[in-house]
One Martini backbone bead per residue (centre of mass of N, CA, C, O) as a GRO file, in nm:
protein
  158
    1MET     BB    1  10.272  16.037   6.363
    2ARG     BB    2  10.123  16.173   6.597
    3ALA     BB    3   9.921  15.939   6.647
    4LYS     BB    4  10.137  15.733   6.723
    5ALA     BB    5  10.249  15.885   6.969
    6LEU     BB    6   9.982  15.897   7.126
    7ALA     BB    7   9.933  15.594   7.140
    8THR     BB    8  10.196  15.525   7.287
    9THR     BB    9  10.150  15.709   7.529
   10GLY     BB   10   9.884  15.573   7.618
   11LEU     BB   11  10.001  15.288   7.668
   12VAL     BB   12  10.209  15.367   7.878
   13ALA     BB   13  10.010  15.491   8.079
   14LEU     BB   14   9.840  15.237   8.119
   15ALA     BB   15  10.070  15.054   8.218
   16LEU     BB   16  10.145  15.227   8.464
   17THR     BB   17   9.871  15.217   8.601
   18LEU     BB   18   9.849  14.909   8.629
   19THR     BB   19  10.111  14.874   8.786
   20ALA     BB   20  10.033  15.055   9.028
   21CYS     BB   21   9.774  14.888   9.112
   22SER     BB   22   9.947  14.595   9.144
   23ALA     BB   23  10.141  14.681   9.338
   24ASP     BB   24  10.349  14.570   9.609
   25ASP     BB   25  10.421  14.765   9.904
   26GLY     BB   26  10.365  14.596  10.187
   27ALA     BB   27  10.112  14.720  10.347
   28GLY     BB   28   9.843  14.554  10.343
   29SER     BB   29   9.546  14.679  10.280
   30GLY     BB   30   9.328  14.461  10.136
   31ASP     BB   31   9.203  14.575   9.863
   32ASP     BB   32   9.371  14.364   9.709
   33MET     BB   33   9.254  14.046   9.568
   34THR     BB   34   9.508  14.001   9.409
   35PRO     BB   35   9.740  13.781   9.365
   36THR     BB   36  10.045  13.725   9.373
   37ALA     BB   37  10.280  13.535   9.236
   38GLU     BB   38  10.381  13.419   9.504
   39GLN     BB   39  10.102  13.335   9.615
   40SER     BB   40  10.029  13.145   9.383
   41MET     BB   41  10.268  12.951   9.424
   42GLN     BB   42  10.201  12.875   9.715
   43SER     BB   43   9.922  12.762   9.656
   44ASP     BB   44  10.015  12.544   9.461
   45ASP     BB   45  10.200  12.400   9.662
   46MET     BB   46   9.980  12.327   9.868
   47GLN     BB   47   9.806  12.164   9.675
   48SER     BB   48  10.022  11.956   9.589
   49ASP     BB   49  10.092  11.856   9.869
   50GLY     BB   50   9.809  11.748   9.938
   51ALA     BB   51   9.791  11.549   9.703
   52ASP     BB   52  10.037  11.383   9.780
   53ASP     BB   53   9.939  11.297  10.060
   54MET     BB   54   9.685  11.149   9.962
   55ALA     BB   55   9.838  10.945   9.783
   56ALA     BB   56  10.024  10.829  10.014
   57GLU     BB   57   9.750  10.828  10.197
   58PRO     BB   58   9.511  10.637  10.250
   59MET     BB   59   9.215  10.584  10.330
   60ALA     BB   60   9.024  10.475  10.558
   61GLN     BB   61   8.900  10.161  10.653
   62HIS     BB   62   8.575   9.994  10.692
   63GLY     BB   63   8.374   9.761  10.905
   64THR     BB   64   8.114   9.509  10.956
   65PHE     BB   65   8.039   9.239  11.121
   66ALA     BB   66   7.939   8.904  11.013
   67GLY     BB   67   7.797   8.616  11.020
   68LEU     BB   68   7.882   8.278  10.917
   69ASN     BB   69   7.788   7.960  10.905
   70ASP     BB   70   7.630   7.976  11.189
   71LYS     BB   71   7.784   8.224  11.299
   72THR     BB   72   7.921   8.460  11.543
   73VAL     BB   73   7.991   8.804  11.446
   74ALA     BB   74   8.123   9.112  11.590
   75GLY     BB   75   8.184   9.441  11.489
   76THR     BB   76   8.475   9.635  11.408
   77VAL     BB   77   8.679   9.765  11.134
   78THR     BB   78   9.011   9.925  11.097
   79ILE     BB   79   9.204  10.080  10.835
   80ASP     BB   80   9.513  10.261  10.925
   81GLY     BB   81   9.747  10.212  10.746
   82ASP     BB   82   9.942   9.987  10.958
   83THR     BB   83   9.642   9.945  11.095
   84LEU     BB   84   9.441   9.705  11.268
   85THR     BB   85   9.107   9.744  11.412
   86LEU     BB   86   8.921   9.620  11.681
   87GLU     BB   87   8.570   9.675  11.776
   88GLY     BB   88   8.340   9.513  11.951
   89PHE     BB   89   8.447   9.224  11.958
   90SER     BB   90   8.302   8.903  11.852
   91SER     BB   91   8.297   8.535  11.888
   92ASP     BB   92   8.290   8.243  11.828
   93GLU     BB   93   8.430   7.971  11.933
   94GLY     BB   94   8.766   7.857  11.847
   95PRO     BB   95   9.062   7.665  11.803
   96ASP     BB   96   9.174   7.862  11.526
   97LEU     BB   97   9.178   8.185  11.509
   98HIS     BB   98   9.177   8.406  11.220
   99LEU     BB   99   9.301   8.680  11.029
  100TYR     BB  100   9.189   8.809  10.706
  101LEU     BB  101   9.274   8.911  10.388
  102ALA     BB  102   9.023   8.945  10.125
  103LYS     BB  103   8.840   8.847   9.806
  104GLY     BB  104   8.624   8.743  10.012
  105THR     BB  105   8.438   8.460  10.203
  106ASP     BB  106   8.560   8.212  10.109
  107GLU     BB  107   8.788   7.965  10.115
  108ALA     BB  108   8.947   8.059   9.861
  109ALA     BB  109   8.991   8.353   9.956
  110VAL     BB  110   9.149   8.285  10.211
  111GLU     BB  111   9.379   8.122  10.075
  112ALA     BB  112   9.454   8.386   9.889
  113GLY     BB  113   9.515   8.545  10.121
  114THR     BB  114   9.604   8.736  10.422
  115GLU     BB  115   9.753   8.685  10.709
  116ILE     BB  116   9.746   8.856  11.027
  117GLY     BB  117   9.628   8.667  11.272
  118ASP     BB  118   9.544   8.606  11.573
  119VAL     BB  119   9.216   8.569  11.725
  120ALA     BB  120   9.013   8.678  11.982
  121PHE     BB  121   8.685   8.602  12.071
  122ASP     BB  122   8.695   8.787  12.374
  123GLU     BB  123   8.822   9.060  12.242
  124ALA     BB  124   8.712   9.374  12.171
  125SER     BB  125   9.018   9.483  12.159
  126GLN     BB  126   9.225   9.492  11.859
  127THR     BB  127   9.569   9.490  11.730
  128PHE     BB  128   9.728   9.518  11.401
  129SER     BB  129   9.992   9.474  11.193
  130LEU     BB  130  10.063   9.596  10.837
  131GLU     BB  131  10.348   9.574  10.795
  132GLY     BB  132  10.416   9.493  10.457
  133VAL     BB  133  10.113   9.525  10.370
  134ASP     BB  134   9.908   9.507  10.086
  135VAL     BB  135   9.569   9.627  10.086
  136GLU     BB  136   9.522   9.636   9.801
  137GLY     BB  137   9.208   9.487   9.688
  138TYR     BB  138   9.080   9.430   9.941
  139THR     BB  139   8.736   9.351  10.075
  140ASP     BB  140   8.807   9.165  10.335
  141VAL     BB  141   8.750   9.061  10.674
  142VAL     BB  142   8.841   8.742  10.813
  143VAL     BB  143   8.704   8.487  11.011
  144HIS     BB  144   8.913   8.196  11.078
  145CYS     BB  145   8.924   7.842  11.101
  146ASP     BB  146   9.191   7.651  11.038
  147LYS     BB  147   9.124   7.369  11.153
  148ALA     BB  148   8.817   7.365  11.021
  149LYS     BB  149   8.782   7.528  10.766
  150ALA     BB  150   8.620   7.810  10.870
  151VAL     BB  151   8.390   8.057  10.832
  152PHE     BB  152   8.261   8.292  11.066
  153GLY     BB  153   8.336   8.585  10.937
  154ALA     BB  154   8.271   8.934  10.807
  155ALA     BB  155   8.414   9.238  10.660
  156THR     BB  156   8.335   9.494  10.460
  157LEU     BB  157   8.515   9.720  10.286
  158MET     BB  158   8.502  10.105  10.270
   0.00000   0.00000   0.00000
């Protein structure tokens, strides 16, 4: 019976010692590197918030234009959120140039794609709104002459 009492007393003393070592007295000594339960929950909240933000906002996509079908198209495209931006853009002149999001660069892909708007062949910087457009799954931004039904060039999105 005495051995049991000593063992119980020893366990209680050990528990009190461990509790005293890990208690946060608010002094912030910096010696204890173990986070408190509150700090751990805050850290988990920050991590989950960051993951939610990343899931909510896809990474920006970009690509570099190349001419197709004996046409010249140059510059870069960036899709960031609801905005598509062309920089350093130039294209051969066409009577009815439009920009499309497509899953490929041939005529059938353009027809199945989403028109973004008219594109000026000679304006280096142009910005287009993608509000209401689901860009998921599109692989290319295509410069297309609607009147001639011809692909002038495209940029593969990465």
